[in-house]
Steps between C-alpha positions, in 0.01 A plus 500: 500500500770337706742294313641180651854420436666159439503412873203271475648314206851434614593131555651580844178666622287207368739251677477675830118523486485131416736406785311704748177360384626139539637581848163647605312203372738255678467688825119511471490124429740437797291707728179303401668169546631590850162647597321183390766283673444671827136394507586128452583316813702177501308229689708232662324200367496137628794398285727783618420420863548130434851554368614702799345267751660196330839683521437553872505882465225564749583871546430554126174304533409734786587809289301371199190424706527842668525679164192304379309607807616860472339526151199273574618262216259245366719211391382235257556209749447496880806612684368471857744230597781729397349759725500246785869409438593876488316556833665197650843612388454849632368372837779248535777753427346743747457218756870423476591875533277557797626178669860607451415841646342340799154640425301182570163674499539616137660159407191323632275721279719416196475124583110552499530677160698202370234255607232715342686513182562124506134446483495646146768251386310213331718324247813307590731729312392794716513312829857384417590860434358587845728231653808631311414849633455356852846331490666807347396712802533216743146531627407216735154348512 
């Protein structure tokens, strides 16, 4: 018969085993939380988009709408007008860039995109945003 010594009963050994067990449990819990967190996707809801649009931060509205499209987000409220504002902003900024570069053919296409996006703007708040974008990029009628 093999005799075990006192190594299993020493307080130092028990403390080390306890510390390693706690660390292992913490790491396992941390891994599970991270794994579960990667599965959840943050949706840019109506209120988030509304705050950035009210602040006049149209590039952020464009980024948020693009993120929602990338993950096929189903928001609680209809965000189609934000999509139209984002499209309008993108087209207006590209219109200005192409116009300054002297590429009038592409600038004309961007102006068509602006008109198409403008059709999606229904409420006064969104049409005013389109006018602010138009004046920001000095787009003439």
